[in-house]
C-alpha positions in Angstrom: 0.0 0.0 0.0 0.9 3.7 -0.4 -0.3 5.6 2.7 -1.3 8.9 1.1 -0.8 11.8 3.5 -2.3 14.6 1.5 -2.1 18.4 2.1 -4.2 18.8 5.3 -2.3 16.1 7.1 1.1 17.3 5.9 0.7 20.9 6.9 -1.8 20.9 9.9 -0.2 19.9 13.2 -3.5 18.5 14.6 -4.1 16.3 11.5 -0.5 15.0 11.6 -1.5 13.0 14.7 -3.9 11.0 12.5 -1.1 9.9 10.2 1.0 8.9 13.2 -2.0 6.9 14.6 -2.4 5.2 11.2 1.2 4.3 11.0 0.9 2.6 14.4 -2.2 0.7 13.2 -0.5 -0.5 10.0 2.6 -1.6 12.0 0.5 -3.4 14.5 -1.4 -5.3 11.8 1.9 -5.9 9.9 0.7 -4.2 6.8 3.4 -3.5 4.2 3.2 0.2 3.2 5.2 3.2 2.1 4.9 7.0 2.2 5.9 9.6 -0.4 8.9 11.7 0.5 7.5 15.0 -0.6 4.1 16.5 0.4 1.4 16.2 -2.4 -2.2 17.3 -2.9 -4.8 15.5 -5.0 -6.0 18.8 -6.4 -9.4 18.5 -4.8 -9.4 22.1 -3.4 -8.6 23.6 -6.8 -11.2 21.5 -8.6 -13.9 22.3 -6.0 -13.1 26.0 -6.3 -13.5 25.8 -10.1 -9.8 25.7 -11.2 -10.0 22.7 -13.5 -6.7 23.5 -15.2 -4.8 23.4 -11.9 -6.5 20.2 -10.9 -5.6 18.6 -14.2 -2.0 19.6 -13.8 -1.8 18.3 -10.2 -3.7 15.0 -11.0 -1.6 14.3 -14.1 1.6 14.8 -12.2 0.4 12.4 -9.4 -0.7 9.8 -11.9 2.6 9.9 -13.7 4.4 9.5 -10.4 2.2 6.7 -9.2 2.7 4.8 -12.5 6.5 5.3 -12.3 6.5 3.8 -8.8 4.0 1.1 -9.8 1.5 2.1 -7.0 -1.4 -0.4 -7.0 -3.2 0.3 -3.7 -3.6 3.6 -1.9 -4.9 4.3 1.6 -6.4 7.8 2.3 -7.0 9.4 5.6 -8.9 12.3 4.1 -12.4 11.8 2.5 -11.7 14.5 -0.1 -8.6 12.6 -1.2 -10.5 9.4 -1.5 -13.3 11.0 -3.5 -10.8 12.6 -6.0 -8.8 9.5 -6.5 -11.8 7.2 -6.8 -14.1 9.5 -8.8 -12.0 11.9 -10.9 -8.6 10.3 -11.4 -9.7 7.2 -13.5 -10.9 9.4 -16.4 -7.3 10.8 -16.5 -5.6 7.5 -16.4 -5.4 6.7 -12.6 -5.9 2.9 -12.3 -5.1 1.9 -8.7 -7.4 0.8 -5.9 -8.1 3.5 -3.3 -9.3 2.6 0.1 -10.4 5.0 2.9 -8.6 4.3 6.2 -11.9 3.7 7.9 -12.6 0.8 5.6 -9.1 -0.7 5.9 -9.2 -0.4 9.7 -12.6 -2.2 9.8 -11.2 -5.0 7.6 -8.1 -5.4 9.8 -10.3 -5.6 13.0 -12.7 -8.0 11.3 -9.9 -10.2 10.1 -8.4 -10.4 13.7 -5.2 -8.6 12.6 -5.9 -5.7 15.1 -6.8 -6.5 18.7 -8.5 -3.5 20.4 -9.7 -3.0 23.9 -13.4 -2.0 24.0 -14.8 0.4 26.6 -18.5 0.0 26.6 -19.0 2.9 29.1 -17.5 5.4 26.7 -20.1 7.0 24.4 -18.7 8.0 21.0 -20.8 9.9 18.5 -19.8 9.6 14.8 -19.9 12.5 12.3 -20.2 11.3 8.7 -17.9 13.1 6.2 -19.8 14.2 3.1 -17.3 12.6 0.7 -17.6 9.2 2.4 -21.3 9.0 3.3 -23.3 11.3 1.1 -21.3 11.0 -2.1 -19.9 7.4 -1.9 -22.3 5.5 0.5 -19.6 4.5 3.0 -21.4 4.5 6.3 -21.2 1.1 7.9 -17.4 0.6 8.1 -16.6 3.7 10.2 -19.4 2.7 12.6 -18.1 -0.8 13.0 -14.7 0.7 13.9 -16.2 3.0 16.5 -18.3 0.2 17.9 -15.2 -1.9 18.3 -13.7 0.6 20.8 -16.7 2.1 22.5 -20.4 2.6 22.6 -21.6 4.1 19.3 -24.3 6.8 19.4 -25.8 8.9 16.6 -26.5 12.5 15.8 -30.0 13.4 14.4 -28.5 14.0 10.9 -26.4 11.0 10.0 -25.3 8.6 7.3 -26.3 9.8 3.8 -28.3 12.6 5.4 -25.3 13.9 7.4 -24.7 17.6 7.9 -21.5 19.0 6.4 -18.6 20.2 8.5 -18.2 23.3 6.3 -14.8 22.6 4.8 -15.8 21.6 1.3 -15.5 23.7 -1.8 -12.5 25.4 -0.5 -14.4 26.9 2.5 -11.7 25.5 4.9 -9.5 28.4 3.7 -12.0 31.1 2.8 -15.5 30.3 4.0 -17.2 33.4 5.5 -20.7 34.8 5.9 -23.8 34.0 7.8 -24.5 34.2 11.5 -22.9 30.9 12.5 -20.1 28.7 11.0 -21.4 25.4 9.7 -18.8 23.6 11.9 -20.2 25.5 15.0 -23.7 24.1 14.2 -22.4 20.6 13.7 -20.3 20.7 16.8 -23.4 21.8 18.8 -25.3 18.9 17.5 -22.5 16.5 18.5 -22.3 17.9 22.1 -26.0 17.8 22.5 -25.9 14.0 22.2 -24.0 13.8 25.5 -21.2 11.8 24.0 -17.9 11.6 25.7 -16.1 11.9 22.4 -16.8 13.0 18.8 -15.3 10.8 16.1 -14.9 11.3 12.4 -12.9 9.8 9.5 -11.8 12.8 7.5 -8.9 15.1 8.3 -10.8 18.2 7.2 -13.8 17.2 9.3 -11.5 16.7 12.2 -9.9 20.2 11.8 -13.3 21.9 11.4 -15.0 20.3 14.4 -11.9 20.7 16.6 -11.9 24.4 15.9 -15.6 24.7 16.9 -15.4 22.3 19.9 -13.6 24.9 22.0 -16.9 26.8 22.3 -18.4 23.9 24.2 -15.5 22.3 26.2 -11.9 23.0 27.1 -11.2 19.3 27.0 -10.1 17.6 23.8 -13.3 16.0 22.4 -12.8 15.5 18.7 -10.9 12.5 17.3 -10.3 10.6 14.1 -11.2 7.0 14.3 -7.6 6.0 13.7 -6.6 7.8 16.9 -9.3 6.0 18.9 -8.1 2.6 17.6 -4.4 3.4 18.1 -4.9 4.2 21.7 -6.8 1.0 22.3 -4.0 -1.2 20.8 -1.9 -3.3 23.2 1.2 -1.6 24.4 4.2 -2.4 22.2 
């Protein structure tokens, strides 16, 4: 596998912790993987903001590099990266298998390659990333992962009817307007469930919800599912 880091994980300190957790998971499950030396982006932000030319340039460069390295399987920790690789790259010549980290983690737990300690007393509410649930129908695997480490609870808007974190379409960098940020609204819904922790499976969702969670609690409450799994692994 190629563990694709992507731009948000490469440059945002909070998201870097997700990549570290994923590395620990892959090592624990004895999965063979590699990581690119230099930071790269799929071009998703450019495409979603309407710059098709820049997206095409970025995607073509990535495809050429992947073919040169004979990449056949790619793990993504960002739902935006998964959507771009799976939906837009094939028409430009991308011909590898892309798997979201939530799906791979679920497979590793189901196959017995990951042993995790479950805390049934800990309530974890799951936020569905748009680019996994709404656009690609991936809703069960992340929930299986959450249920393997704690007690899964739901928000009112979930699965394919989930409410956006507000990062899409380039709004992570420039979104303004309105009386409340979308991430503030979503964080309020999550805290209203009474959950001990808020889980998601997209680096942009993690960053957006983390930025809004401070309005409700001084404690760290928002986690990627890879972080929840990594902390429940047996000590090395």
